[in-house]
C-alpha positions in Angstrom: -14.7 35.0 52.4 -17.8 35.6 54.5 -19.2 39.1 54.6 -19.8 40.3 58.1 -23.4 40.9 59.1 -24.3 44.4 60.2 -26.4 44.2 63.4 -28.3 47.2 64.6 -29.5 46.9 68.3 -31.7 49.1 70.4 -33.4 48.9 73.7 -37.0 48.4 74.3 -39.2 47.4 77.2 -41.6 44.5 76.6 -44.4 43.9 79.0 -45.6 40.4 78.1 -46.0 37.1 79.8 -43.9 35.6 76.9 -40.3 35.0 77.9 -37.4 36.8 76.2 -36.2 33.5 74.8 -39.4 32.9 73.0 -39.1 36.3 71.1 -35.6 35.5 69.6 -34.9 35.0 65.9 -32.3 32.6 64.5 -29.7 33.7 61.9 -29.8 30.3 60.2 -33.4 31.0 59.1 -32.2 33.7 56.8 -31.6 32.1 53.3 -31.5 34.1 50.0 -30.3 32.9 46.6 -26.8 34.1 45.8 -26.5 35.8 49.3 -23.9 35.2 52.0 -25.2 33.1 54.9 -25.8 34.7 58.3 -23.9 33.5 61.3 -25.7 30.7 63.2 -26.6 32.9 66.2 -29.8 34.2 67.7 -31.1 37.8 67.7 -33.4 39.5 70.2 -36.6 41.2 69.4 -36.1 44.5 67.7 -32.6 43.8 66.3 -32.0 44.4 62.6 -29.7 42.5 60.2 -28.2 43.4 56.8 -27.6 40.5 54.5 -24.9 41.0 51.8 -24.7 39.3 48.4 -22.0 36.9 47.3 -18.9 38.2 45.4 -19.9 39.3 41.9 -23.5 39.9 42.8 -25.2 43.3 43.5 -28.1 44.0 46.0 -28.8 43.4 49.8 -31.5 42.6 52.3 -32.3 44.3 55.6 -34.4 42.4 58.1 -35.8 43.0 61.7 -36.5 40.4 64.3 -40.1 41.0 65.6 -41.9 38.7 67.9 -39.6 35.8 67.0 -40.1 36.2 63.2 -38.0 38.0 60.6 -39.6 41.0 59.1 -38.2 42.2 55.6 -37.5 45.9 55.7 -35.5 46.2 52.4 -35.2 43.6 49.7 -32.9 44.1 46.7 -32.3 40.7 44.9 -28.8 39.5 44.5 -28.2 39.7 40.7 -24.9 39.2 38.8 -23.1 42.4 38.1 -23.0 43.3 34.4 -19.9 44.5 32.5 -21.5 45.8 29.3 -20.2 45.2 25.8 -16.6 43.8 25.8 -15.6 45.9 22.8 -14.9 45.2 19.1 -11.4 44.9 17.6 -10.8 46.0 14.0 -9.9 43.0 11.6 -10.9 40.6 14.3 -13.8 38.8 16.0 -14.7 37.7 19.4 -17.0 35.1 21.0 -18.3 34.3 24.4 -16.6 31.1 25.7 -17.8 31.2 29.3 -21.1 32.3 30.6 -24.3 33.2 28.7 -24.2 37.0 28.8 -21.8 39.8 29.7 -22.1 39.3 33.5 -19.7 38.5 36.3 -17.6 35.5 35.5 -18.1 35.6 31.7 -15.1 35.3 29.3 -14.8 36.4 25.7 -12.0 35.3 23.3 -10.7 37.3 20.4 -9.3 36.0 17.1 -7.9 37.8 14.1 -9.1 37.4 10.5 -6.9 35.7 7.9 -3.9 37.9 7.1 -3.8 39.5 10.5 -2.1 38.6 13.7 -2.6 39.7 17.4 0.0 42.0 18.8 -0.9 41.4 22.5 0.0 38.2 24.3 -3.5 37.9 25.9 -6.4 37.1 23.6 -9.3 37.1 26.1 -11.1 39.3 28.6 -12.9 38.4 31.8 -15.8 40.1 33.4 -14.7 41.0 37.0 -16.3 42.9 39.9 -15.1 46.3 38.5 -15.7 45.4 34.8 -13.7 43.9 32.0 -10.1 43.2 32.7 -7.3 43.7 30.2 -7.6 45.9 27.1 -9.2 45.0 23.8 -6.6 43.0 21.7 -5.3 44.6 18.5 -5.0 42.8 15.1 -2.3 44.0 12.7 -1.8 43.0 9.1 0.9 40.3 8.6 3.6 40.9 6.0 5.8 38.5 4.0 9.5 39.4 3.7 11.0 41.1 0.6 11.9 38.7 -2.3 15.4 38.9 -3.8 16.4 37.1 -7.0 19.5 36.9 -9.2 19.7 38.0 -12.9 18.7 34.5 -14.2 15.2 34.8 -12.7 12.5 37.2 -13.9 9.8 37.9 -11.3 6.4 39.6 -11.5 4.2 40.6 -8.6 4.7 42.5 -5.3 8.2 41.6 -4.3 8.3 44.1 -1.5 6.7 43.3 1.8 3.7 41.3 0.6 0.4 41.0 2.4 -1.9 38.0 2.7 -3.0 36.7 -0.7 -0.3 38.4 -2.8 0.9 36.2 -5.6 4.4 36.3 -7.2 5.4 34.6 -10.5 8.9 33.5 -11.6 10.4 32.4 -15.0 13.8 31.9 -16.3 15.4 34.5 -18.6 17.5 31.9 -20.5 15.5 29.4 -22.6 18.1 26.6 -21.9 17.6 26.8 -18.1 14.7 25.6 -16.0 13.3 26.7 -12.8 14.3 24.6 -9.8 11.2 25.1 -7.7 7.7 26.4 -8.1 6.9 29.1 -10.6 4.3 30.6 -8.4 4.3 31.4 -4.6 1.8 33.3 -2.5 1.9 35.2 0.8 0.2 33.0 3.4 -1.9 34.1 6.4 1.0 33.5 8.9 3.4 35.9 7.1 5.5 33.5 5.1 5.7 32.7 1.4 4.3 29.4 0.4 7.6 28.3 -1.0 11.2 29.2 -1.5 12.4 31.6 -4.2 13.4 29.3 -7.2 16.6 29.3 -9.1 17.3 28.8 -12.8 19.6 25.8 -13.4 20.9 23.8 -16.3 18.7 20.6 -16.7 18.4 17.6 -19.0 15.0 16.6 -20.2 14.1 12.9 -20.4 12.3 12.0 -23.6 9.6 9.6 -22.6 8.0 9.5 -26.1 9.7 6.1 -26.6 6.7 3.7 -26.5 8.7 1.0 -24.8 9.6 3.1 -21.8 7.2 2.3 -19.0 8.9 3.6 -15.8 11.7 5.8 -14.6 13.4 6.0 -11.3 12.9 8.5 -9.7 9.3 7.9 -10.7 7.5 10.6 -12.7 10.4 13.0 -13.0 11.2 14.4 -16.5 13.8 17.1 -15.8 17.1 16.5 -14.0 19.9 18.7 -12.7 23.5 18.4 -13.9 25.0 15.4 -12.2 21.7 13.7 -11.4 21.1 10.2 -12.7 18.0 8.4 -13.9 17.2 4.7 -14.4 14.9 3.9 -17.3 12.9 0.7 -17.2 11.5 -0.8 -20.4 8.6 -3.2 -20.9 9.1 -6.8 -19.8 9.9 -8.0 -23.3 12.7 -5.4 -23.9 15.7 -4.1 -22.1 18.2 -1.2 -22.0 21.7 -1.6 -23.2 22.5 0.7 -20.4 20.1 1.2 -17.4 21.5 4.4 -15.7 22.0 7.8 -17.4 23.6 11.0 -16.1 22.8 14.6 -16.9 26.0 16.5 -17.9 26.8 20.2 -17.4 25.9 20.9 -21.1 22.3 19.9 -20.5 22.8 16.6 -22.4 22.6 13.0 -21.3 25.8 11.0 -21.3 24.1 8.1 -23.0 20.9 7.8 -25.0 18.3 5.3 -23.6 17.7 2.4 -26.0 15.2 -0.4 -25.5 15.7 -3.6 -27.5 13.6 -6.8 -27.7 14.8 -10.0 -25.9 13.0 -13.2 -25.3 13.8 -16.7 -24.2 13.0 -19.8 -26.2 11.0 -22.5 -24.5 13.5 -25.0 -23.1 13.4 -28.4 -24.8 15.2 -30.5 -22.3 14.5 -34.2 -22.1 12.2 -35.3 -19.3 11.0 -31.7 -18.7 7.8 -29.8 -19.4 6.8 -26.3 -18.5 3.7 -25.4 -16.5 1.6 -22.3 -17.3 1.6 -21.4 -13.6 2.8 -17.8 -13.5 2.4 -16.4 -17.1 1.4 -17.5 -20.5 2.1 -16.1 -24.0 5.5 -15.2 -25.4 8.5 -15.8 -23.1 9.9 -12.2 -23.0 12.4 -10.8 -20.5 11.1 -11.1 -17.0 8.7 -13.9 -17.7 8.7 -16.7 -15.2 7.9 -20.4 -15.6 7.3 -23.2 -13.2 8.4 -26.6 -14.6 8.1 -30.2 -13.6 10.1 -33.3 -14.5 8.9 -36.7 -15.5 8.6 -39.5 -12.9 12.0 -40.6 -11.8 13.6 -37.2 -12.3 13.7 -34.1 -10.1 13.9 -30.4 -10.9 17.1 -28.5 -10.2 14.8 -25.5 -9.4 11.1 -25.1 -9.3 10.9 -21.7 -11.2 13.0 -20.3 -14.0 13.1 -16.6 -15.1 13.8 -15.2 -18.5 16.9 -12.9 -18.2 19.3 -11.3 -20.5 21.5 -14.4 -20.1 18.6 -16.8 -20.9 16.7 -18.9 -18.4 18.0 -18.5 -14.8 18.4 -20.9 -13.3 18.6 -23.1 -16.4 15.7 -25.7 -16.3 17.2 -29.1 -15.9 15.9 -32.5 -14.8 18.3 -34.7 -12.9 17.7 -38.4 -12.5 16.4 -39.3 -9.0 18.7 -41.5 -6.9 18.6 -42.7 -3.4 21.7 -42.5 -1.2 23.0 -45.7 0.3 20.9 -46.3 3.4 22.5 -46.0 6.8 20.8 -48.5 9.2 22.6 -49.0 12.5 23.0 -52.5 13.8 22.1 -54.1 10.4 23.7 -55.6 7.3 22.5 -55.4 3.7 22.0 -59.0 2.5 20.5 -58.4 -1.0 20.8 -55.7 -3.7 23.8 -53.8 -2.4 25.4 -51.4 -5.0 27.0 -47.9 -5.2 23.9 -46.1 -6.6 20.2 -46.8 -6.3 17.6 -45.7 -8.9 13.9 -45.1 -8.4 12.0 -48.4 -7.8 15.1 -50.4 -6.9 14.9 -52.5 -3.7 17.4 -54.0 -1.2 17.0 -56.2 1.8 18.8 -55.8 5.2 18.9 -57.9 8.3 19.4 -56.8 11.9 22.4 -58.1 13.8 21.9 -60.9 16.3 20.1 -59.6 19.5 18.3 -56.9 17.7 14.7 -56.7 16.4 13.2 -57.5 14.0 14.8 -60.9 13.3 13.4 -61.4 9.8 14.9 -59.5 6.8 13.4 -56.2 5.9 12.8 -55.0 2.3 13.0 -51.3 1.5 12.5 -49.5 -1.9 13.7 -46.2 -3.4 10.5 -44.2 -4.1 9.7 -41.6 -6.8 11.0 -38.8 -4.4 14.4 -40.4 -3.9 13.6 -41.5 -0.4 13.8 -45.1 1.1 10.4 -46.4 2.2 9.6 -48.6 5.1 12.9 -48.4 6.9 12.6 -50.1 10.3 15.0 -49.4 13.1 17.0 -52.3 14.5 16.4 -52.3 18.2 17.7 -54.3 21.2 14.1 -54.3 22.6 14.5 -51.2 24.8 13.0 -47.7 24.3 15.2 -44.6 24.6 15.0 -42.5 27.8 14.8 -38.8 27.0 15.6 -35.7 29.0 12.6 -34.2 30.8 12.3 -30.4 30.8 9.3 -28.7 32.5 7.6 -32.1 32.6 7.5 -35.1 35.0 6.5 -38.7 35.0 3.6 -39.2 37.4 2.9 -42.9 36.7 4.6 -45.8 35.0 3.7 -49.5 34.5 5.3 -51.7 35.4 6.9 -49.8 38.3 10.4 -50.8 37.5 13.7 -49.0 36.8 15.4 -48.6 33.5 15.7 -49.9 30.8 12.2 -49.4 29.3 11.1 -52.7 27.8 8.2 -53.3 25.3 4.9 -52.7 27.0 6.2 -50.2 29.4 3.8 -47.2 29.9 4.7 -43.7 31.0 2.2 -41.0 32.1 3.3 -37.3 32.2 2.2 -33.9 33.5 3.7 -30.4 33.5 5.8 -29.4 36.5 3.9 -26.1 36.5 0.1 -26.2 36.2 0.3 -22.8 34.4 2.2 -24.3 31.5 0.6 -25.6 28.3 0.8 -29.4 27.7 1.8 -30.5 24.1 1.4 -34.2 23.0 0.0 -37.4 24.5 -0.4 -37.8 28.3 0.6 -41.5 28.1 3.1 -43.3 25.8 4.0 -47.0 25.4 7.2 -48.7 24.4 6.7 -50.9 21.3 8.4 -54.2 20.5 10.7 -52.5 17.9 12.2 -50.1 20.5 10.1 -47.1 19.5 7.6 -45.2 21.6 4.2 -45.2 20.1 4.1 -41.4 20.4 6.9 -38.8 20.8 7.8 -37.6 24.3 5.3 -34.8 25.2 6.5 -31.3 26.1 5.5 -28.4 28.3 6.1 -24.7 27.7 4.6 -21.2 27.5 2.0 -19.8 29.8 -1.6 -21.0 29.9 -4.0 -18.2 30.7 -7.7 -17.6 30.2 -9.0 -14.1 29.3 -12.0 -12.6 31.1 -15.2 -14.2 29.7 -17.1 -11.9 27.3 -20.2 -13.9 26.4 -23.2 -12.4 28.3 -20.9 -11.0 31.0 -23.5 -8.2 31.6 -25.9 -10.6 33.2 -23.5 -11.8 36.0 -21.4 -10.5 38.8 -17.9 -12.0 39.0 -16.3 -12.8 42.3 -12.8 -11.9 41.1 -12.9 -9.6 38.0 -9.6 -9.2 36.2 -8.2 -9.5 32.6 -6.2 -12.7 32.9 -6.7 -15.9 35.0 -4.1 -18.6 35.7 -4.5 -22.2 34.5 -6.7 -24.3 36.9 -8.0 -21.1 38.5 -11.7 -21.0 39.2 -14.1 -18.1 38.7 -17.3 -17.8 40.7 -20.2 -15.9 39.2 -23.6 -14.8 40.5 -26.5 -14.3 38.1 -28.2 -10.9 38.2 -31.9 -10.3 38.5 -34.1 -11.2 36.8 -31.9 -14.0 35.5 -31.2 -15.5 38.9 -33.5 -18.5 38.7 -30.2 -20.4 38.7 -28.3 -18.4 41.3 -24.8 -18.8 39.8 -22.0 -21.2 39.2 -18.2 -21.8 38.9 -16.0 -21.8 35.8 -12.5 -23.3 35.6 -9.6 -22.3 33.4 -8.4 -25.5 31.7 -5.4 -25.4 29.4 -6.3 -21.9 28.2 -10.1 -22.2 27.9 -13.0 -21.9 30.3 -14.8 -25.3 30.9 -18.2 -23.7 30.2 -20.2 -20.5 29.9 -22.4 -18.5 32.3 -25.6 -20.6 33.0 -28.2 -18.0 33.9 -32.0 -18.3 33.5 -35.1 -16.3 34.3 -38.6 -17.6 34.7 -39.3 -16.6 31.2 -36.2 -16.7 29.0 -32.4 -17.1 29.2 -30.2 -14.2 28.0 -30.2 -13.6 24.2 -27.7 -15.8 22.3 -24.2 -14.2 21.9 -23.2 -13.2 18.4 -19.4 -13.2 17.6 -18.3 -10.0 15.7 -21.8 -8.5 16.4 -24.2 -7.3 19.0 -28.0 -7.0 19.6 -30.5 -4.3 20.3 -33.4 -5.0 22.6 -36.8 -4.9 20.9 -39.1 -6.0 23.8 -39.1 -7.0 27.4 -41.4 -8.6 29.9 -40.9 -8.1 33.7 -37.4 -6.7 32.8 -36.6 -9.9 30.9 -35.5 -9.5 27.3 -37.9 -11.3 25.0 -37.0 -10.0 21.5 -33.9 -8.6 19.9 -32.5 -7.5 16.6 -28.9 -8.3 15.6 -26.2 -6.1 14.0 -22.6 -6.9 12.9 -19.4 -5.0 13.3 -18.2 -2.8 10.5 -17.7 -4.7 7.2 -19.2 -7.9 8.6 -22.5 -9.1 7.1 -25.5 -10.9 8.7 -26.3 -14.3 7.3 -30.1 -13.6 7.6 -32.2 -10.5 7.1 -34.6 -11.3 9.8 -35.7 -8.2 11.6 -36.6 -9.6 15.1 -35.5 -12.8 16.9 -37.9 -13.9 19.7 -37.8 -16.1 22.7 -40.7 -18.5 22.4 -41.6 -21.0 25.2 -38.3 -20.2 26.9 -36.1 -20.8 23.9 -34.5 -18.3 21.5 -34.8 -18.6 17.8 -31.6 -19.6 16.1 -29.5 -16.4 15.8 -27.7 -15.4 12.6 -23.9 -15.3 12.1 -21.6 -12.4 11.0 -19.7 -13.3 7.8 -16.2 -12.0 7.6 -14.9 -9.4 5.2 -11.9 -9.9 2.8 -8.7 -7.8 2.7 -6.9 -7.2 -0.6 -3.3 -8.1 0.0 -0.2 -9.0 -2.0 -1.7 -12.5 -2.7 -3.3 -11.0 -5.8 0.1 -10.2 -7.4 0.6 -13.8 -8.5 -2.4 -13.3 -10.8 -0.7 -10.3 -12.4 -3.1 -7.9 -10.6 -2.2 -4.5 -9.2 -2.5 -3.9 -5.5 -4.7 -0.9 -4.4 -2.8 2.1 -3.1 -4.2 1.7 0.4 -6.0 -0.9 2.6 -9.2 -2.2 0.9 -11.8 -4.4 2.6 -14.7 -6.1 0.8 -17.9 -7.2 2.4 -19.1 -10.8 2.0 -20.7 -11.4 -1.4 -19.5 -8.1 -2.8 -17.1 -7.8 -5.8 -14.1 -5.5 -6.2 -12.4 -4.6 -9.5 -8.6 -5.0 -9.8 -6.6 -3.7 -12.8 -4.1 -5.9 -14.5 -0.4 -5.0 -14.3 1.0 -3.0 -17.2 1.2 -5.0 -20.4 -1.3 -7.8 -19.4 -5.0 -8.5 -19.8 -7.6 -11.1 -18.9 -7.7 -12.7 -22.3 -9.0 -9.6 -24.0 -7.0 -6.4 -24.6 -10.2 -4.4 -24.0 -10.6 -6.1 -20.6 -7.6 -5.2 -18.5 -9.2 -6.0 -15.1 -10.6 -8.8 -13.1 -13.6 -8.8 -10.6 -12.8 -10.7 -7.4 -15.5 -11.9 -5.0 -15.4 -12.1 -1.2 -16.9 -15.2 0.5 -16.8 -15.1 4.3 -13.2 -13.8 4.6 -11.9 -15.8 1.5 -11.0 -13.9 -1.6 -12.2 -15.8 -4.7 -10.3 -15.1 -7.9 -11.7 -17.1 -10.9 -9.5 -15.5 -13.6 -6.0 -14.0 -13.8 -4.4 -11.5 -16.1 -2.6 -14.2 -18.1 -2.4 -12.7 -21.6 0.2 -10.1 -22.8 -1.0 -7.2 -24.8 -0.1 -7.3 -28.5 2.8 -5.1 -29.4 1.9 -2.2 -31.7 
């Protein structure tokens, strides 16, 4: 709101050859810091004006128009009004969150110390024209509620309304009962106890002194309430007669855990041999073996596991056989029987009118498959359904059927689809196409180019471009020796990169997974850079600076990829880390063996793995079981 200007006028007689208009003063010439502007009008000689300060500022100015100039009569600078100290609050603090001192427009915010809470809804004060608004907030001590327990629980500490920091201890009166909950709770700063009041209940204790017990479900729990169950897992070479146990109302288990040894004998089936692929050592419960059969036989399964019932599935080798061949438009002329063993051969001949005319010999191979089966064809190639694809050329230009030598050329019905396969196919003399029919599907798009995009201006800047769409670019100064060019999206990739050049050097080479810092320039052209990689990536060279010499850049480095520890390591009997772990190139990481296994030495129960440009190298596995004590 504009403050009105007080104008004091008086009469006077001027005897001068200067006109009255020449003696006027303009209000727009009056400008003071933090003062309200004067209306844009003129004032006659002798008039006075009072200039008021803006809201929140104190002071004023009084001026007189004299001979066309403003004469200052009174000048009190417009300064911010002060509010004084905002006031302390017991058991609390405050800080200035707006402004630099306690002047108009400043704001202070109050907070309570730990164990105290603010009773007022408003926790701040503002410096206004008439001083601080609101009242100083009050901080009162928080209290935790009274604690009530039954006769089974003994409690020590302040059980009445506790204050911040008070600690209460609990224990069971009866020795055969156990606390269900924490034995210690404390009064927190927000006025609540850190946990519920525990109860004393009947429990069963699980004896884990048995050396063969390696795990319980739930994990790490040793006391259980009546009715709760636990599953006990023994080492791989032993097992429980009963896996699940229940805590009874008497505080006893309904069955005592017992671990007994069990192992599987190496299978001695004819034509079969085991491979040390998964584990080595004794074949105890849980051990797995990969096995292979002799030539001419096949495995009924590739892996067998040692279970309580022996090997599952049972390692067996079945003699390989080929099923009788089914060859349309042909007759077997030699070697026909009901079963065909490996290496057996037969001959068949196509029916009259079908190719080939001469007999064809096929053999049952070591995988139980017939080799060199040739289709009996009437000399024509099959016409197939076209979906999202069309024939744009054929030779000869005749109608069906397609005879040997016939050529078809294809394209997608939509240029924005991806083309899969060969553009042209030919009908062969045996009635087959030399390549499968091509297909079209999906959407082909190009992403916005990223290499050296900072050196160009794009004609149409967006995140995705359709297939066959063109993108015009203009090179920025000083890299505009070549003004610009055009890129085309072709089957999901741009047909080139930005070709920009200065009179001195081209832009620095792009580094995938990295970036560069500018070390020197000449006439705004970059002439030397240093490269850095993204987090966990490693430069191939430790060269500090890469220079542009005679218009060409030195060969840039590369950023070598890190490795991630994933579940791939489990097949080497190695434990997975608890969280995501990344290893830089050429660095090693230590992985522990799974329980009960070592790397050929019971003292060494770990393996060091190496990262090589994104590939994890594991030279040794935990393939030896610890000796039983």
